[in-house]
C-alpha positions as CSV (number, residue, x, y, z in Angstrom):
1,M,-12.4,-8.2,-5.2
2,Y,-12.6,-11.8,-6.2
3,K,-9.8,-13.8,-7.7
4,L,-10.0,-13.9,-11.5
5,A,-9.3,-17.0,-13.5
6,P,-6.2,-16.7,-15.8
7,L,-7.1,-14.6,-18.8
8,V,-4.9,-16.5,-21.3
9,V,-5.7,-20.2,-21.8
10,A,-4.2,-22.6,-24.3
11,L,-6.9,-24.3,-26.3
12,C,-7.2,-27.2,-28.7
13,L,-9.0,-27.2,-32.1
14,I,-11.9,-29.7,-32.2
15,T,-14.2,-30.9,-34.9
16,T,-17.1,-29.0,-36.2
17,G,-20.3,-29.6,-38.1
18,C,-23.1,-30.2,-35.5
19,K,-26.7,-29.0,-35.5
20,R,-27.0,-25.7,-33.6
21,D,-30.7,-24.9,-33.3
22,S,-31.8,-26.5,-30.0
23,A,-31.4,-26.3,-26.2
24,A,-29.7,-29.7,-26.3
25,D,-27.2,-28.4,-28.8
26,L,-26.5,-25.3,-26.6
27,N,-26.0,-27.4,-23.5
28,R,-23.6,-29.7,-25.4
29,L,-21.7,-26.7,-26.7
30,S,-21.5,-25.1,-23.3
31,E,-20.2,-28.2,-21.7
32,E,-17.6,-28.7,-24.4
33,F,-16.5,-25.1,-24.1
34,V,-15.8,-25.0,-20.4
35,Y,-14.1,-28.4,-20.2
36,T,-12.0,-27.8,-23.3
37,T,-10.8,-24.4,-22.3
38,L,-10.0,-25.4,-18.8
39,A,-8.3,-28.6,-19.9
40,F,-5.9,-26.5,-22.0
41,S,-5.2,-24.2,-19.1
42,P,-4.1,-26.6,-16.4
43,S,-3.4,-23.9,-13.9
44,A,-7.1,-22.8,-14.1
45,A,-8.3,-26.3,-14.3
46,T,-6.8,-27.2,-10.9
47,S,-8.4,-24.1,-9.4
48,T,-11.8,-25.1,-10.5
49,G,-11.5,-28.8,-9.5
50,L,-10.9,-30.3,-12.9
51,H,-8.0,-32.7,-12.5
52,E,-8.3,-35.1,-15.4
53,Y,-9.8,-34.7,-18.8
54,N,-9.5,-36.8,-22.0
55,K,-7.2,-39.2,-20.1
56,Q,-4.8,-36.4,-19.2
57,T,-3.7,-35.6,-15.7
58,L,-4.1,-31.8,-15.8
59,D,-2.5,-31.3,-12.3
60,D,0.8,-32.5,-13.7
61,Q,0.8,-30.0,-16.6
62,L,1.6,-26.3,-17.0
63,D,-0.1,-24.0,-19.5
64,D,1.3,-24.0,-23.0
65,L,1.6,-20.3,-24.2
66,S,3.8,-20.9,-27.2
67,P,2.8,-19.1,-30.4
68,A,1.5,-22.3,-31.9
69,A,-0.7,-22.9,-28.8
70,L,-2.1,-19.3,-28.9
71,E,-2.8,-19.8,-32.6
72,K,-4.8,-22.9,-31.8
73,Q,-6.7,-21.0,-29.2
74,K,-7.6,-18.3,-31.7
75,R,-8.8,-20.9,-34.2
76,Y,-10.8,-22.6,-31.6
77,Y,-12.6,-19.4,-30.6
78,E,-13.2,-18.5,-34.2
79,D,-14.7,-21.9,-35.0
80,F,-16.7,-22.0,-31.8
81,Q,-18.2,-18.6,-32.6
82,K,-19.4,-19.8,-35.9
83,R,-21.0,-22.9,-34.4
84,L,-22.6,-20.9,-31.6
85,A,-24.2,-18.5,-34.2
86,G,-26.6,-21.2,-35.1
87,V,-28.3,-21.1,-31.6
88,K,-31.1,-18.6,-31.6
89,S,-31.8,-17.0,-28.3
90,E,-35.6,-16.9,-28.9
91,S,-35.7,-20.7,-29.2
92,V,-34.2,-21.6,-25.8
93,S,-35.2,-21.0,-22.2
94,A,-34.2,-18.1,-20.1
95,E,-31.6,-20.2,-18.3
96,D,-30.1,-21.1,-21.7
97,R,-30.2,-17.5,-22.8
98,A,-28.1,-16.5,-19.8
99,D,-25.6,-19.2,-20.7
100,L,-25.6,-18.2,-24.3
101,A,-24.8,-14.6,-23.4
102,I,-21.9,-15.7,-21.2
103,L,-20.5,-17.8,-24.0
104,Q,-20.9,-15.0,-26.6
105,D,-19.2,-12.5,-24.4
106,Q,-16.3,-14.7,-23.5
107,I,-15.6,-15.6,-27.1
108,S,-15.7,-12.0,-28.1
109,L,-13.3,-11.0,-25.3
110,A,-10.9,-13.8,-26.1
111,L,-10.8,-12.9,-29.8
112,L,-10.4,-9.2,-29.0
113,D,-7.4,-10.0,-26.9
114,L,-5.9,-12.6,-29.3
115,N,-6.4,-10.6,-32.5
116,R,-5.9,-7.0,-31.4
117,I,-4.8,-6.4,-27.8
118,H,-2.2,-9.2,-27.6
119,T,-1.8,-9.4,-23.8
120,A,0.6,-12.3,-24.2
121,L,3.0,-10.1,-26.1
122,H,3.1,-7.3,-23.6
123,N,2.0,-8.2,-20.1
124,P,4.6,-10.2,-18.0
125,T,2.3,-10.4,-15.0
126,V,0.1,-12.9,-16.9
127,Y,3.0,-15.4,-16.9
128,V,4.0,-14.8,-13.4
129,E,0.5,-15.0,-12.0
130,T,-0.4,-18.1,-14.1
131,L,2.7,-19.8,-12.7
132,G,2.0,-18.8,-9.2
133,N,-1.5,-20.0,-9.4
134,A,-0.4,-23.3,-10.9
135,L,1.9,-24.0,-7.9
136,F,-0.2,-22.5,-5.2
137,S,-3.5,-24.2,-5.9
138,P,-2.3,-27.8,-5.4
139,Y,-0.4,-26.6,-2.3
140,V,-3.4,-25.0,-0.6
141,L,-6.4,-27.0,-2.0
142,E,-6.6,-30.4,-0.3
143,Y,-8.3,-32.3,-3.1
144,A,-5.9,-35.3,-2.7
145,P,-3.5,-36.5,0.0
146,R,-0.5,-34.2,0.3
147,P,2.1,-36.7,-1.3
148,Q,-0.1,-36.8,-4.4
149,R,-0.3,-33.0,-4.6
150,I,3.4,-32.7,-4.1
151,R,4.0,-35.1,-7.0
152,S,1.9,-32.8,-9.1
153,I,3.8,-29.7,-8.0
154,V,7.1,-31.5,-8.8
155,A,5.8,-32.3,-12.3
156,R,4.7,-28.7,-12.8
157,L,8.1,-27.4,-11.6
158,G,9.7,-29.5,-14.3
159,H,7.8,-27.5,-16.9
160,V,8.8,-24.1,-15.5
161,P,12.0,-23.5,-17.6
162,L,10.1,-24.1,-20.8
163,F,7.2,-22.0,-19.6
164,L,9.4,-19.0,-18.8
165,D,11.4,-19.4,-22.0
166,Q,8.0,-19.1,-23.8
167,A,7.3,-15.9,-21.8
168,S,10.7,-14.4,-22.7
169,A,10.2,-15.2,-26.4
170,N,6.6,-13.9,-26.5
171,L,7.1,-10.6,-24.7
172,L,8.0,-7.9,-27.2
173,S,7.6,-4.8,-24.9
174,A,5.8,-3.8,-21.7
175,P,5.0,-0.6,-19.9
176,D,7.2,0.0,-16.9
177,I,4.4,-0.6,-14.3
178,W,3.7,-4.1,-15.7
179,T,7.4,-5.0,-15.6
180,K,7.8,-3.6,-12.1
181,V,4.9,-5.6,-10.7
182,A,6.0,-8.7,-12.5
183,I,9.4,-8.4,-10.9
184,E,7.8,-8.1,-7.4
185,E,5.4,-11.0,-8.0
186,N,8.1,-13.2,-9.5
187,E,10.0,-12.7,-6.2
188,G,6.9,-14.1,-4.5
189,N,7.0,-17.1,-6.8
190,I,10.6,-17.8,-5.9
191,A,9.7,-17.6,-2.2
192,L,6.7,-19.9,-2.7
193,V,8.9,-22.6,-4.2
194,D,12.0,-22.1,-2.1
195,K,10.4,-21.6,1.3
196,T,6.6,-22.2,1.5
197,I,6.1,-25.3,-0.5
198,R,9.5,-26.7,0.4
199,A,8.6,-26.7,4.1
200,A,5.6,-28.9,3.4
201,V,7.3,-31.6,1.4
202,P,7.4,-35.0,3.1
203,D,10.9,-36.4,3.7
204,D,10.5,-39.3,1.2
205,Q,9.8,-36.8,-1.6
206,R,12.4,-34.2,-0.7
207,S,15.1,-35.3,-3.1
208,D,12.7,-35.2,-6.1
209,Y,11.4,-31.8,-5.0
210,D,14.9,-30.3,-4.4
211,R,16.1,-31.4,-7.8
212,V,13.2,-29.8,-9.8
213,A,12.9,-26.9,-7.5
214,R,16.5,-25.9,-8.1
215,Q,16.0,-26.0,-11.9
216,A,12.7,-24.0,-11.5
217,I,14.3,-21.4,-9.2
218,D,17.2,-21.0,-11.6
219,A,14.7,-20.4,-14.4
220,M,12.7,-17.9,-12.3
221,Q,15.9,-16.0,-11.4
222,K,16.9,-16.0,-15.1
223,F,13.5,-14.6,-15.9
224,Q,14.0,-12.0,-13.2
225,E,17.2,-10.9,-14.9
226,Y,15.3,-10.8,-18.2
227,L,12.6,-8.6,-16.7
228,K,15.1,-6.2,-15.2
229,K,17.6,-5.9,-18.0
230,S,15.9,-6.8,-21.2
231,L,12.1,-6.2,-21.0
232,S,12.5,-3.1,-18.9
233,A,14.5,-1.5,-21.7
234,R,11.6,-2.2,-24.1
235,N,9.1,0.0,-22.3
236,N,7.4,1.6,-25.2
237,A,4.1,-0.3,-24.8
238,D,1.2,1.6,-23.3
239,W,-0.8,0.4,-20.3
240,R,-3.7,2.5,-21.5
241,L,-6.1,0.3,-23.4
242,G,-7.3,3.2,-25.6
243,R,-10.8,4.2,-26.5
244,E,-11.5,1.7,-29.4
245,F,-10.5,-1.4,-27.5
246,Y,-11.9,-0.1,-24.2
247,V,-15.4,0.5,-25.6
248,E,-15.5,-3.0,-27.1
249,K,-14.2,-4.7,-24.0
250,F,-16.5,-2.7,-21.8
251,R,-19.6,-3.8,-23.8
252,R,-18.7,-7.5,-23.3
253,T,-17.7,-7.1,-19.6
254,L,-20.6,-5.1,-18.3
255,P,-24.4,-6.0,-18.6
256,A,-25.8,-5.5,-22.1
257,G,-26.9,-1.9,-22.8
258,V,-24.4,-0.2,-20.5
259,E,-22.1,2.1,-22.4
260,A,-18.8,3.6,-21.1
261,E,-19.6,7.2,-21.9
262,N,-23.0,7.1,-20.3
263,M,-21.7,5.4,-17.2
264,L,-19.0,8.0,-16.8
265,A,-21.5,10.8,-16.9
266,E,-23.7,9.0,-14.4
267,A,-20.8,8.4,-12.1
268,E,-19.6,12.0,-12.2
269,A,-23.1,13.2,-11.4
270,D,-23.4,10.7,-8.5
271,L,-20.1,11.9,-7.1
272,N,-21.5,15.3,-6.4
273,R,-24.7,13.8,-5.0
274,V,-23.0,11.5,-2.6
275,R,-20.6,14.3,-1.4
276,A,-23.7,16.4,-0.5
277,R,-25.2,13.5,1.4
278,M,-21.9,13.0,3.2
279,L,-22.0,16.6,4.4
280,E,-25.4,15.9,5.9
281,L,-24.1,12.8,7.7
282,A,-20.9,14.5,8.8
283,L,-22.4,17.7,10.3
284,P,-23.9,16.2,13.5
285,L,-20.7,14.3,14.1
286,H,-18.6,17.4,13.4
287,R,-20.5,19.4,15.9
288,T,-19.7,16.8,18.6
289,M,-16.1,16.2,17.6
290,F,-15.2,19.8,16.7
291,S,-17.6,22.1,18.5
292,G,-15.3,25.1,18.2
293,H,-15.1,24.9,14.4
294,K,-18.7,26.3,13.9
295,D,-19.5,24.0,11.0
296,H,-17.0,26.0,9.0
297,A,-19.7,28.3,8.0
298,E,-17.1,30.7,6.6
299,L,-16.7,28.3,3.7
300,S,-19.1,27.2,1.0
301,G,-19.5,24.6,-1.7
302,E,-16.8,22.0,-2.2
303,A,-14.4,23.7,0.2
304,R,-16.8,23.4,3.1
305,E,-17.6,19.7,2.2
306,N,-13.9,18.9,2.1
307,K,-13.3,20.6,5.4
308,V,-16.2,19.2,7.4
309,I,-16.2,15.7,5.9
310,G,-12.5,15.4,5.9
311,E,-12.1,16.4,9.6
312,V,-14.7,13.8,10.6
313,L,-13.2,11.1,8.5
314,D,-9.8,11.9,9.9
315,K,-11.2,11.5,13.4
316,I,-12.9,8.2,12.6
317,A,-9.7,6.9,11.0
318,E,-7.9,7.2,14.4
319,R,-9.6,4.0,15.6
320,H,-7.8,1.3,13.8
321,S,-5.8,-2.0,14.1
322,T,-2.1,-2.3,14.6
323,R,0.1,-3.9,12.0
324,E,0.3,-7.0,14.2
325,S,-3.5,-7.3,14.9
326,Y,-4.7,-6.5,11.4
327,M,-5.3,-10.1,10.3
328,D,-6.8,-11.2,13.6
329,D,-9.2,-8.2,13.6
330,A,-10.4,-9.3,10.1
331,R,-11.1,-12.8,11.5
332,K,-13.1,-11.3,14.4
333,D,-15.0,-9.1,12.0
334,L,-15.9,-12.2,10.0
335,D,-17.4,-13.9,13.0
336,E,-19.4,-10.8,13.9
337,A,-20.8,-10.5,10.4
338,R,-21.7,-14.1,10.2
339,A,-23.6,-13.9,13.5
340,F,-25.5,-10.8,12.3
341,V,-26.6,-12.4,9.0
342,G,-28.0,-15.4,10.9
343,E,-29.7,-13.2,13.5
344,K,-31.4,-11.1,10.9
345,H,-32.2,-14.0,8.5
346,L,-31.0,-12.0,5.5
347,L,-30.4,-15.1,3.5
348,T,-29.6,-18.8,3.9
349,L,-26.1,-19.2,5.3
350,P,-23.9,-21.7,3.5
351,S,-23.9,-25.2,5.1
352,R,-20.2,-25.8,4.3
353,G,-17.7,-24.5,6.9
354,N,-14.9,-24.1,4.4
355,L,-13.9,-20.4,4.7
356,Q,-10.4,-19.6,5.8
357,V,-8.7,-16.2,6.4
358,I,-5.2,-16.3,5.1
359,P,-2.5,-13.9,3.9
360,T,-2.7,-13.0,0.2
361,P,-0.2,-15.1,-1.8
362,E,2.9,-13.0,-2.6
363,F,2.6,-13.6,-6.3
364,M,-0.9,-11.9,-6.3
365,R,-0.1,-8.8,-4.2
366,G,0.5,-6.6,-7.1
367,I,-3.2,-6.3,-7.9
368,Y,-4.6,-7.6,-4.5
369,S,-2.7,-5.0,-2.5
370,V,-5.5,-5.0,0.2
371,A,-7.6,-8.1,0.1
372,G,-9.3,-10.6,-2.2
373,F,-11.4,-13.7,-2.3
374,S,-10.6,-17.0,-3.8
375,P,-13.7,-19.3,-4.0
376,A,-13.8,-23.1,-3.4
377,P,-13.4,-24.9,-6.7
378,A,-16.7,-25.1,-8.6
379,L,-16.3,-28.9,-9.2
380,E,-15.1,-29.5,-5.6
381,P,-17.1,-27.1,-3.5
382,Q,-16.3,-28.9,-0.2
383,L,-12.7,-27.7,-0.5
384,G,-11.3,-24.5,0.9
385,A,-12.5,-21.0,0.1
386,F,-10.1,-18.2,1.1
387,Y,-10.5,-14.6,2.2
388,W,-7.2,-13.1,1.4
389,V,-5.9,-10.3,3.6
390,T,-2.7,-8.7,2.4
391,P,-0.3,-8.2,5.4
392,I,1.4,-4.9,6.0
393,P,5.1,-5.5,5.1
394,P,7.4,-5.4,8.1
395,D,9.8,-3.1,6.2
396,W,7.2,-0.4,5.6
397,P,8.0,3.0,7.3
398,K,5.6,4.2,9.9
399,D,3.9,6.7,7.6
400,R,2.9,4.1,5.1
401,V,1.7,1.7,7.8
402,E,-0.4,4.5,9.4
403,S,-1.8,5.5,6.0
404,K,-3.0,2.0,5.3
405,L,-4.4,1.4,8.8
406,R,-6.2,4.7,8.7
407,E,-7.8,3.8,5.4
408,Y,-8.8,0.3,6.7
409,N,-9.8,1.5,10.1
410,F,-12.2,-0.1,12.6
411,Y,-15.2,0.6,10.4
412,K,-13.7,0.1,6.9
413,L,-12.1,-3.2,7.8
414,K,-15.6,-4.5,8.7
415,L,-16.9,-3.3,5.4
416,L,-14.1,-5.0,3.6
417,T,-14.8,-8.3,5.4
418,I,-18.5,-8.0,4.6
419,H,-17.8,-7.4,0.9
420,E,-15.1,-10.1,0.5
421,A,-16.6,-12.8,2.7
422,M,-19.8,-12.5,4.7
423,P,-22.3,-12.2,3.2
424,G,-20.3,-11.0,0.1
425,H,-18.2,-13.0,-2.3
426,Y,-18.0,-16.1,-0.1
427,V,-21.7,-16.5,0.3
428,Q,-22.3,-15.7,-3.4
429,F,-19.9,-18.3,-4.6
430,E,-21.2,-20.9,-2.1
431,F,-24.6,-20.5,-3.7
432,A,-23.1,-20.6,-7.2
433,N,-21.2,-23.9,-6.4
434,D,-24.6,-25.6,-6.0
435,V,-25.9,-24.7,-9.5
436,Q,-26.9,-27.7,-11.6
437,P,-26.0,-29.2,-14.0
438,K,-22.2,-29.2,-13.4
439,S,-21.4,-27.8,-16.8
440,R,-23.7,-24.7,-16.1
441,R,-22.1,-24.3,-12.7
442,L,-18.6,-24.4,-14.2
443,L,-19.5,-22.0,-17.0
444,R,-21.0,-19.4,-14.5
445,A,-18.1,-19.9,-12.1
446,A,-15.2,-19.7,-14.5
447,Y,-16.7,-17.1,-16.9
448,G,-19.4,-15.5,-14.8
449,N,-20.4,-11.9,-15.1
450,G,-18.1,-9.6,-13.1
451,A,-20.7,-6.9,-12.4
452,Y,-23.0,-9.6,-10.8
453,I,-20.1,-10.6,-8.6
454,E,-18.8,-7.2,-7.5
455,G,-22.2,-5.8,-7.5
456,W,-23.4,-8.4,-5.0
457,G,-20.4,-7.5,-2.8
458,Q,-21.6,-3.9,-2.7
459,Y,-25.3,-4.7,-2.4
460,A,-24.6,-7.2,0.4
461,T,-22.7,-4.5,2.3
462,Q,-25.6,-2.1,2.0
463,L,-28.0,-4.9,3.0
464,M,-26.1,-5.3,6.3
465,L,-26.1,-1.6,7.1
466,D,-29.8,-1.1,6.1
467,N,-30.7,-3.9,8.6
468,G,-28.9,-2.3,11.5
469,F,-25.3,-3.7,11.5
470,L,-23.4,-1.8,14.2
471,N,-26.8,-0.3,15.4
472,H,-26.9,2.2,12.5
473,S,-23.7,3.8,13.8
474,P,-23.4,7.3,12.2
475,E,-19.6,6.7,11.9
476,M,-20.3,3.6,9.9
477,A,-22.8,5.3,7.8
478,L,-20.3,8.0,6.9
479,T,-17.6,5.4,6.2
480,F,-20.0,3.5,3.9
481,A,-20.8,6.8,2.1
482,K,-17.1,7.2,1.6
483,E,-17.1,3.6,0.2
484,E,-19.8,4.6,-2.2
485,L,-17.6,7.5,-3.3
486,R,-14.7,5.1,-3.8
487,V,-16.9,2.9,-6.0
488,I,-17.8,6.0,-8.1
489,A,-14.2,7.0,-8.3
490,N,-13.3,3.5,-9.5
491,A,-15.5,3.9,-12.5
492,I,-14.4,7.4,-13.3
493,L,-10.7,6.4,-13.0
494,D,-10.9,3.4,-15.2
495,I,-12.7,5.2,-18.1
496,R,-10.7,8.4,-17.9
497,L,-7.3,6.7,-17.5
498,H,-7.8,4.3,-20.4
499,T,-9.7,6.4,-22.8
500,L,-9.2,10.1,-22.0
501,N,-5.5,10.3,-21.0
502,M,-6.1,11.2,-17.4
503,T,-2.8,11.9,-15.7
504,D,-1.5,10.3,-12.5
505,Q,-1.8,13.5,-10.7
506,E,-5.4,14.0,-11.8
507,A,-6.2,10.5,-10.7
508,L,-4.6,11.0,-7.3
509,D,-6.4,14.3,-6.9
510,L,-9.7,12.6,-7.6
511,M,-9.1,10.0,-5.0
512,Q,-7.4,12.0,-2.3
513,N,-9.1,15.4,-2.6
514,R,-12.6,14.5,-3.9
515,T,-13.2,11.1,-2.4
516,F,-11.2,11.3,0.8
517,Q,-8.8,8.3,0.3
518,E,-5.6,8.0,2.1
519,K,-2.4,8.4,0.1
520,E,-1.5,4.7,0.4
521,E,-4.9,3.6,-0.9
522,A,-4.9,6.1,-3.7
523,T,-1.4,5.0,-4.8
524,G,-2.4,1.3,-4.7
525,K,-5.6,1.9,-6.7
526,L,-3.8,3.9,-9.4
527,Q,-1.4,0.9,-9.8
528,R,-4.4,-1.5,-10.0
529,A,-6.1,0.7,-12.6
530,K,-2.9,0.4,-14.8
531,L,-2.8,-3.4,-14.3
532,S,-6.4,-4.0,-15.3
533,S,-9.2,-2.5,-17.5
534,C,-13.0,-2.7,-17.3
535,Q,-12.9,-4.3,-13.9
536,L,-13.1,-1.3,-11.6
537,P,-16.4,-0.1,-13.1
538,T,-18.1,-3.5,-12.3
539,Y,-18.7,-2.3,-8.7
540,F,-20.6,0.8,-9.7
541,V,-22.6,-0.8,-12.5
542,G,-23.3,-4.0,-10.6
543,W,-24.4,-2.4,-7.3
544,R,-27.0,-0.3,-9.1
545,A,-28.2,-3.2,-11.2
546,W,-28.6,-5.4,-8.1
547,M,-30.8,-2.6,-6.5
548,R,-32.9,-2.3,-9.6
549,A,-33.4,-6.1,-9.7
550,R,-34.5,-6.2,-6.1
551,D,-36.9,-3.2,-6.6
552,A,-38.4,-4.9,-9.6
553,Y,-38.8,-8.2,-7.8
554,Q,-40.4,-6.4,-4.8
555,Q,-42.8,-4.5,-7.0
556,A,-43.8,-7.8,-8.7
557,K,-44.3,-9.6,-5.4
558,G,-46.1,-6.8,-3.7
559,N,-47.2,-7.7,-0.1
560,S,-45.7,-11.2,-0.5
561,F,-42.2,-9.8,-1.0
562,N,-39.6,-11.5,1.3
563,L,-36.1,-10.1,1.3
564,A,-34.3,-13.3,2.2
565,E,-36.3,-15.1,-0.5
566,F,-35.1,-12.6,-3.1
567,N,-31.5,-12.9,-2.0
568,D,-31.6,-16.7,-2.1
569,N,-33.3,-16.9,-5.4
570,A,-31.0,-14.4,-7.1
571,L,-27.9,-16.1,-5.7
572,K,-29.0,-19.5,-6.8
573,Q,-28.6,-18.4,-10.4
574,G,-24.8,-18.0,-10.3
575,A,-23.0,-15.1,-11.9
576,V,-25.4,-14.4,-14.9
577,P,-25.5,-11.1,-16.8
578,L,-27.5,-8.7,-14.6
579,N,-29.8,-7.6,-17.4
580,L,-31.0,-11.2,-17.6
581,L,-31.3,-11.9,-13.8
582,G,-34.9,-10.8,-13.5
583,Q,-36.0,-13.3,-16.1
584,L,-34.6,-16.1,-14.1
585,L,-36.3,-15.3,-10.8
586,P,-39.5,-17.2,-9.8
C-alpha cells in the first residue's frame, strides 16, 4: 500500500479564457493544474519536491483549510473543468489522452468531495495526517541542510494553532471510528514534535524550536480534548459512503469501464475458484504434515476446504519472526528479493540507491497498520524512498503479537516486502520518477491511477513466484494463494460495507472463516475499510488489468516477446489508467 497524497488541498482561483483545442493547450493546462494544486497544499508540495512557487516558500507554510479556502478550491475545480472540456481526446496523442483522463478523474473526484461528500466537515484524520505529513516530510527528506529544514518546521509549527482551530470549526460530526483513529494519530503527532524532531534540532536553533513547539503541542493537546469531549459526542455521521456516492467515486478511481456491481460478482466467483485451487495445493502438504488426518475425507465442500487448508496454513504460520526481529527480517527479505530480480533479469533495477526501511510514522499507523511505501519526491527523485514497516507495540499482549506474527510469517513477510518495495512499489515509482517532461511526471505521481500502482504490486509478486522465487516452494505457493484470497476479500469488503450494509461480524467472518486471515489482520483490515473507500478494490482490479495488458502485449509481439522489455516499457509510463496502458506501449 503506497502512501496517498493529502486528499484535501487548498487551491487558488486563476484566470480563464484560453484556447483549449490543442496538445499545447493541454500540456499547459496540465502543468498549471499540478503546480497550482500542490502550491496550495504545502504539505503535499514538500512531499513531491516543490519547495517554492510564485515567489512563495511553500516549506514554511501549512495548508489553509478554512471555509473560504475550500470555496476557492471548489471554484477553481469548476472553472478548470470548463476549460478542460475544450480539449478533445481524439485531437491529441495517446500520451496526452492518458493525462487528460487523469485530469478529468481528479477534477470529478474533487468536486464530488467538495460538493457532496464533504470530507473536511466529518473526517478528523484528514487534519491530523495532513499536519503529520507537513512536519515529517521536512524532517525525513534531506532536500536541504538540516538547519534550513528545521527553520521550515519551526515556521510550520507556528501555523499549527490556526490550522487546528480551522479543523475544530469545520468538523460538524464524525463516526466513532474516525474520531478514535484521529485521537491515536494525534498522539503520534505530539510525540513527533515533542520527541522525534526535538532530538534532531541543532543547539543554536533550540530556543526558537522550543518556543513554537510548546505552542503547537498546546494546540494539539487542546485538539485532543476537542476530539475526546466534543466531536466524539457528535457521532451521528456514517463512515459508509453509500451506494450513490460510492458508484460515482468508483468510476473515477478504477479504470474506465469497470463497474462496482460487476466487479463484486466477479470477485465473489473468484473467491470460490481460488479456494478450490488452494485445496489442491494444500492436500500434498497436508498428507505430509498430518498423515493421520486422512485428508478429512469424512467432510465435503467448504467444510473440507476449511479444515485441510486451515490446518496447513496454521502449520506454515508457525515459522515467523519475533517482535524484536520483525524489522530486521524485512530488511533481509528486501536484500533477497533485490538479488533475485537481478539474477533473473525481470526488469531494469533502479540506479538510485535511495530505499530505506523505517518504522511507519506514528501519525500514519491508523491506516498503515502493517506496512506502506512512501516514494521519493517526484521533483527530487534522488532523495529518500521509504518502505514503512509498522512495529509491533511493546504493550501488546502475547496473543495479539502472536496473531500478527502468524499472519506475517516467514513467507508472508517476504510477499509483503516484494509488494511494497522490490520489485513492487519502490521500483514502480523509481521508473515513474524518470518520466518526462516534469509536469507529466508530477501529474502521474501526485494523481496517478491507484489500480495501476496497487495492481503492479500484485503483478510484481506473481512475477517473482512464477520465475521461481524460493524455488517454487509449495508453502509459498499456498501462502500466495491466500494472498489472492485476501485481494478478493478486499474488493468484496469495500463494496459490501459501503453500499450493502455489511455488518462487522459478516466482514470478520469473510476474512477469518472464508479467507483464512488471523484475527489481528481481520480487525485491522475492517478498520482500514471504514477509514477509506474505493481503495481496497484497486488491488483486485489492477492485478487482473496488468495481466491482461501483458497478455495482449505478448500476443502482439509473438516470438519477439521479452518479459523484461514489457515490464520496463509499462513502468516507463508512470501511473496511467490501465485501460489506456496498451496504447502507450511500443
